C-alpha positions as CSV (number, residue, x, y, z in Angstrom):
1,M,15.7,32.0,22.0
2,K,16.1,30.2,25.2
3,S,15.7,26.4,25.8
4,E,13.2,27.1,28.6
5,E,10.8,28.9,25.7
6,Y,10.9,26.2,23.3
7,K,9.0,24.0,26.2
8,Q,6.4,26.7,26.6
9,M,6.3,26.3,23.0
10,E,5.6,22.4,23.2
11,Q,3.1,22.8,25.7
12,V,0.8,24.9,23.3
13,E,-1.2,22.1,21.6
14,G,-0.3,22.4,17.8
15,H,2.1,25.2,17.9
16,P,4.5,24.2,15.2
17,S,8.6,23.8,16.6
18,I,9.8,23.9,13.2
19,C,9.1,26.5,9.6
20,V,10.2,25.3,6.6
21,V,10.6,28.1,3.5
22,I,10.9,27.4,0.3
23,P,11.1,29.5,-1.9
24,T,10.0,28.0,-6.2
25,H,9.7,30.3,-9.7
26,G,8.4,26.9,-11.8
27,R,10.3,23.7,-11.2
28,Y,6.8,21.8,-10.7
29,H,8.5,18.5,-11.2
30,L,11.6,18.9,-9.1
31,L,9.3,20.2,-6.1
32,I,7.0,16.8,-6.2
33,A,10.2,15.1,-4.9
34,L,11.2,17.6,-2.4
35,F,7.3,17.4,-1.1
36,E,7.9,13.6,-1.1
37,S,11.0,13.9,1.2
38,L,9.0,16.4,3.3
39,R,6.9,14.1,4.1
40,A,9.2,11.4,5.5
41,A,11.1,14.1,7.2
42,R,7.9,15.5,9.1
43,E,6.7,11.6,10.0
44,H,10.3,11.1,11.2
45,F,10.3,14.5,13.6
46,Q,6.8,13.4,14.9
47,R,6.5,17.6,15.7
48,P,4.1,20.0,14.1
49,V,6.0,21.2,11.4
50,E,4.5,24.0,9.2
51,V,5.6,24.6,5.4
52,F,5.5,28.2,3.2
53,I,6.0,27.4,-0.5
54,I,6.3,31.0,-1.7
55,D,5.9,31.2,-5.7
56,S,6.1,33.4,-8.2
57,S,5.4,30.8,-11.2
58,P,3.2,31.5,-14.6
59,Q,-0.2,30.9,-14.1
60,V,-0.5,27.7,-15.3
61,T,2.7,26.3,-13.2
62,A,1.6,28.3,-10.4
63,E,-1.8,26.4,-10.2
64,R,-0.3,23.5,-10.5
65,I,2.1,23.9,-7.6
66,E,-0.6,25.1,-5.2
67,A,-2.7,21.8,-6.0
68,I,0.5,20.1,-4.5
69,C,0.5,22.6,-1.7
70,S,-2.9,21.2,-0.9
71,E,-1.9,17.7,-1.2
72,F,1.0,17.8,0.9
73,N,-0.2,20.1,3.6
74,A,1.8,23.2,2.5
75,H,1.0,26.7,2.6
76,Y,1.3,28.4,-0.5
77,I,2.0,31.7,-1.3
78,R,2.0,33.9,-4.4
79,H,4.8,36.6,-4.2
80,R,7.1,38.3,-6.9
81,N,9.9,37.0,-8.7
82,N,12.7,37.9,-5.5
83,V,14.0,35.1,-3.5
84,R,15.0,37.6,-0.4
85,E,11.6,39.2,-0.7
86,K,10.2,35.4,-0.6
87,R,12.5,34.2,2.5
88,N,12.0,37.5,4.5
89,L,8.1,36.6,3.9
90,G,8.2,33.1,5.2
91,I,10.1,34.5,7.9
92,E,7.1,36.9,8.8
93,L,4.7,34.1,8.1
94,A,6.5,31.8,10.2
95,R,5.0,30.9,14.2
96,A,7.7,28.4,14.6
97,P,10.6,29.1,16.8
98,V,12.9,27.8,13.9
99,I,13.0,28.5,10.4
100,L,14.6,25.9,7.8
101,F,15.4,27.7,4.8
102,V,15.3,24.7,1.7
103,D,15.7,25.5,-2.4
104,S,13.3,23.8,-4.5
105,D,16.0,21.6,-6.4
106,C,16.5,19.9,-3.2
107,V,15.5,16.6,-1.5
108,L,16.0,16.2,2.1
109,T,16.7,13.2,4.0
110,P,14.8,11.9,7.3
111,A,16.2,13.4,9.9
112,V,17.0,16.1,8.7
113,L,14.3,18.3,10.4
114,L,14.6,16.6,13.8
115,E,18.6,16.8,13.7
116,H,18.3,20.9,12.7
117,Y,15.7,21.5,15.9
118,R,17.9,19.1,18.3
119,S,20.8,21.1,17.8
120,Y,19.4,24.5,19.6
121,G,18.6,24.9,22.8
122,E,22.3,27.2,24.1
123,D,21.7,30.8,24.0
124,S,24.5,31.2,21.6
125,I,23.3,28.9,18.8
126,A,21.3,31.2,16.5
127,G,21.7,29.1,13.3
128,V,22.2,25.0,12.4
129,V,23.8,24.6,8.9
130,G,24.0,20.8,7.3
131,V,25.7,19.1,4.9
132,T,24.5,19.7,1.1
133,Q,25.5,16.5,-1.4
134,F,25.0,17.2,-5.1
135,V,23.4,14.1,-6.6
136,G,22.0,12.9,-10.5
137,K,24.0,13.0,-13.3
138,S,27.4,14.6,-13.8
139,S,29.0,16.6,-16.6
140,H,31.8,18.0,-17.6
141,I,30.7,21.9,-16.8
142,W,29.8,20.1,-13.3
143,R,33.5,18.3,-13.0
144,I,35.1,21.7,-13.7
145,I,32.6,23.6,-11.1
146,A,33.7,20.7,-8.6
147,K,37.2,22.2,-8.8
148,T,36.5,25.3,-7.9
149,S,36.3,27.4,-4.4
150,F,32.0,28.1,-5.3
151,L,31.4,24.4,-3.6
152,N,33.3,24.8,-0.5
153,A,30.4,26.2,2.1
154,F,28.1,23.5,0.9
155,S,30.4,21.2,2.8
156,Y,31.1,23.3,6.2
157,A,29.4,20.8,8.8
158,E,31.7,18.1,7.7
159,R,35.3,20.3,8.4
160,L,33.9,23.1,11.2
161,E,32.6,23.1,14.5
162,F,30.7,26.5,14.1
163,A,30.4,28.5,10.3
164,P,30.4,32.1,9.5
165,W,27.4,31.7,7.2
166,G,25.4,28.6,5.3
167,P,23.5,28.7,2.0
168,T,19.9,28.9,2.1
169,C,19.6,25.6,0.3
170,N,19.9,23.8,4.2
171,I,20.2,26.3,6.9
172,S,18.0,27.0,10.1
173,Y,18.1,30.1,12.3
174,R,16.1,30.9,14.9
175,K,13.0,33.2,14.3
176,D,13.9,36.2,17.1
177,V,17.6,36.4,15.8
178,L,16.1,36.7,12.0
179,E,14.2,39.6,12.9
180,A,16.7,41.2,15.7
181,V,19.5,41.2,12.7
182,G,17.2,42.7,10.0
183,K,16.5,39.2,8.0
184,F,17.3,39.2,4.3
185,D,19.0,42.4,2.8
186,T,16.5,43.3,-0.1
187,S,18.6,46.7,-0.9
188,F,21.6,44.3,-2.9
189,P,21.3,45.1,-6.8
190,F,20.3,41.9,-7.8
191,R,17.3,39.4,-7.3
192,L,19.7,36.7,-5.7
193,G,23.1,36.2,-4.9
194,G,24.9,36.7,-1.8
195,D,22.1,37.2,0.3
196,D,23.0,33.5,2.9
197,T,26.3,35.0,2.8
198,D,25.6,38.6,4.2
199,L,23.0,37.1,6.7
200,G,25.5,34.8,8.2
201,L,28.2,37.1,8.4
202,R,25.5,39.2,10.3
203,V,24.5,36.9,12.4
204,T,28.4,36.0,13.7
205,A,29.0,39.5,13.7
206,A,26.4,39.9,16.1
207,G,27.7,37.4,18.6
208,Y,25.6,34.3,17.9
209,K,26.9,31.2,16.3
210,I,26.1,29.3,13.9
211,R,26.0,25.4,14.4
212,C,27.4,22.8,12.0
213,N,25.8,19.5,12.0
214,P,26.9,16.7,9.4
215,Q,23.9,14.6,9.9
216,A,21.3,17.0,8.6
217,I,21.7,15.9,5.4
218,V,20.3,18.1,1.9
219,E,20.7,16.3,-1.3
220,H,20.8,19.2,-3.9
221,T,20.3,18.1,-7.6
222,R,22.9,18.4,-10.2
223,E,20.5,19.4,-13.2
224,T,20.2,23.4,-11.7
225,W,24.0,23.4,-12.2
226,S,24.6,22.3,-15.8
227,G,25.2,24.4,-19.1
228,I,28.0,26.9,-19.7
229,R,26.1,30.1,-20.4
230,L,24.1,29.4,-17.0
231,I,26.9,29.2,-14.9
232,G,29.1,31.6,-16.1
233,R,25.9,34.3,-15.9
234,R,25.8,32.8,-12.4
235,V,29.5,32.8,-11.2
236,F,29.4,36.7,-13.4
237,R,26.5,37.5,-11.1
238,W,28.6,36.1,-7.8
239,G,31.6,38.0,-8.8
240,R,29.6,41.4,-9.0
241,M,27.9,41.0,-5.5
242,H,31.2,39.5,-3.9
243,F,32.1,43.9,-4.6
244,H,28.8,44.7,-2.3
245,M,29.8,41.9,0.1
246,M,33.4,44.3,0.4
247,Q,31.5,47.5,0.6
248,K,29.4,45.4,3.3
249,H,31.3,43.9,5.5
250,P,34.5,46.2,5.5
251,H,36.3,44.2,8.8
252,R,36.8,41.2,7.2
253,V,38.4,43.2,3.9
254,F,42.1,42.3,3.6
255,V,44.9,43.7,1.0
256,N,45.6,41.0,-1.3
257,P,48.0,40.4,-3.9
258,P,47.3,41.8,-7.1
259,T,44.5,39.4,-9.0
260,I,44.6,38.5,-12.3
261,P,42.6,41.2,-13.9
262,G,44.8,43.4,-12.2
263,I,47.8,42.5,-13.5
264,F,46.1,42.4,-17.2
265,L,45.3,46.2,-16.8
266,L,48.7,46.6,-15.4
267,L,50.0,45.6,-18.2
268,A,47.9,47.2,-20.7
269,L,48.9,50.3,-19.4
270,L,52.8,49.7,-19.5
271,F,52.6,47.8,-22.8
272,A,49.8,48.6,-24.8
273,P,51.4,52.3,-26.0
274,L,54.6,50.8,-26.3
275,G,53.7,48.4,-29.2
276,L,51.8,51.8,-30.4
277,V,54.6,53.7,-30.7
278,G,57.0,51.1,-32.1
279,Q,57.8,49.7,-35.0
280,S,56.1,46.6,-34.1
281,A,52.4,46.0,-32.4
282,V,53.9,42.8,-31.1
283,W,54.3,44.5,-27.7
284,A,50.7,45.1,-27.0
285,T,49.8,41.6,-27.1
286,I,52.0,41.1,-23.6
287,P,48.8,41.3,-21.5
288,L,46.9,38.2,-23.2
289,V,50.1,36.6,-23.9
290,W,51.1,36.6,-20.6
291,L,47.3,35.5,-19.3
292,F,47.1,33.0,-21.6
293,L,50.4,31.6,-19.8
294,D,48.9,32.5,-16.1
295,L,45.9,30.3,-17.2
296,N,47.5,27.3,-18.1
297,L,50.9,27.6,-15.7
298,E,48.3,27.7,-12.8
299,S,46.1,25.1,-14.0
300,L,49.2,22.6,-14.6
301,L,50.7,23.3,-10.8
302,I,47.1,22.4,-9.4
303,S,46.5,19.6,-11.6
304,H,49.9,18.3,-10.9
305,K,48.8,17.7,-7.2
306,Q,45.7,16.2,-7.8
307,G,46.3,13.4,-10.6
308,R,48.6,12.6,-14.0
309,Q,45.5,12.6,-16.2
310,P,45.7,14.7,-19.0
311,T,41.7,15.5,-18.6
312,E,42.8,16.9,-14.7
313,F,44.5,19.4,-16.2
314,F,41.4,20.6,-18.7
315,Y,38.9,20.7,-16.1
316,T,41.2,22.7,-13.4
317,L,41.5,25.1,-16.7
318,G,38.0,25.3,-16.9
319,S,38.0,26.0,-12.9
320,R,40.2,28.8,-13.4
321,I,38.4,30.4,-16.1
322,L,35.5,30.3,-14.1
323,A,37.2,32.2,-11.3
324,L,38.9,34.8,-13.7
325,I,35.1,35.4,-14.3
326,F,34.2,36.0,-10.9
327,Q,37.1,38.2,-10.1
328,V,36.2,40.2,-13.8
329,G,32.7,40.8,-12.4
330,T,33.5,41.7,-9.0
331,V,36.3,44.2,-10.8
332,L,33.7,45.5,-13.0
333,E,31.4,46.3,-10.4
334,G,33.6,48.6,-8.5
335,I,34.6,50.1,-11.7
336,K,30.9,50.6,-12.5
337,N,30.6,52.4,-8.4
338,S,33.9,54.3,-8.6
339,S,36.1,52.0,-6.7
340,L,39.4,50.3,-7.6
341,T,39.4,48.4,-4.3
342,P,38.6,45.0,-5.8
343,L,42.5,45.1,-7.9
344,Y,44.1,44.8,-4.4
345,K,42.1,44.3,-1.8
346,D,39.6,40.8,-0.8
347,I,37.1,39.4,1.6
348,S,37.5,36.5,3.8
349,Y,34.5,34.6,4.2
350,T,36.2,31.3,5.9
351,P,39.4,30.5,7.8
352,P,41.8,29.3,5.0
353,S,42.2,25.9,4.2
354,S,45.2,23.9,3.5
355,K,43.6,23.8,-0.4
356,G,43.1,27.2,-0.3
357,R,46.8,28.0,0.6
358,R,48.2,25.5,-2.2
359,R,45.8,27.3,-4.6
360,G,47.5,30.5,-3.4
361,V,51.0,29.8,-4.2
362,A,50.0,28.1,-7.5
363,Q,48.6,31.5,-8.4
364,I,51.7,33.7,-7.5
365,W,54.0,31.0,-9.0
366,A,51.9,31.3,-12.4
367,M,51.6,34.8,-11.9
368,M,55.7,35.6,-11.7
369,L,56.5,32.8,-14.1
370,A,53.8,33.9,-16.6
371,F,55.4,37.5,-17.0
372,P,59.1,36.5,-18.3
373,L,57.9,33.6,-20.5
374,A,55.4,36.0,-22.2
375,I,58.8,38.4,-22.9
376,L,60.6,35.5,-24.4
377,I,57.9,34.1,-26.4
378,L,57.6,37.8,-27.8
379,V,61.0,38.0,-28.3
380,I,61.1,34.8,-30.5
381,V,58.3,35.7,-32.6
382,Q,59.5,38.9,-33.5
383,L,62.9,37.7,-34.4
384,I,61.4,35.5,-36.6
385,F,59.1,37.4,-38.6
386,R,62.2,40.4,-39.2
387,N,63.9,37.0,-40.6
388,V,61.1,36.1,-42.5
């Protein structure tokens, strides 16, 4: 939207300048904190703001959420539990030219509405992404997550001038652009995951820019990022969605060195038959031994660069296991859809970073060193058993 159109809209008395769309399911206690922060942000913004809470909570919780919506001057909308559909409904209902998406487990800083809104005005700017800071009690599982690449997008605004996409806990878009590119894709196989990435890539592919604003800060609780089973399932789902991103954005797909699941399957095909027909089944274990050595060697190489504390190794190892779960999800989703491309291809969402390059070098060295070490260990084991 051109800057003249903004000015014309602002001349209409009471017309909202920005719309905040918040999908939720439960999380009543988190919404109270969000509403308190939103009130301060509205006061700081000093322009009309419309807020939509789009909820799928059970009846009792829904009634409580509807009550606080009335208290904090927010529109309460019921919808089924599909986060993409909820956000699309918010887009349809919004009257403001700019729509800010926030998650229900977040808290706004006072300047966030103003910082998003003031970043528009140029025709090429279709979206604005801010910084998401994680707050609250840390834990062992959080320290593992912090060593993965899964959190990179939350700090794009601290490192980049323009982002290829941004997480929907702190990103705004022009409504006209969202309508032009087709809003959030509801055809994906899961209720959530990957939709923010896909939308951002479609916006930038259409020739628009997503501006980064490090002053637009949202705080995200770590409370909803805890629990081994929860994170494991989430990462596995992200991996499965990763395959669908590859299918939908083929221009971003590139040939990649073999992944850990790819090499594991190759070793299984090569050595499992040898173990079955030979005098010793020890060779059938090579894929498992290689995998164990690869993960540990890679973690050792990465943690050595980050610090010499023994705990760094174990947190890094945990992060590599999460990355493996992600890759397995991608490969299995590919096989489910009759595709083996995830075994040797990947998709790029962002420009490569120096940290990512170092991690890639460590991965390649670990893969290469793990194989001869696995052979050596199994030969020694076989000799020991022969002499027993």
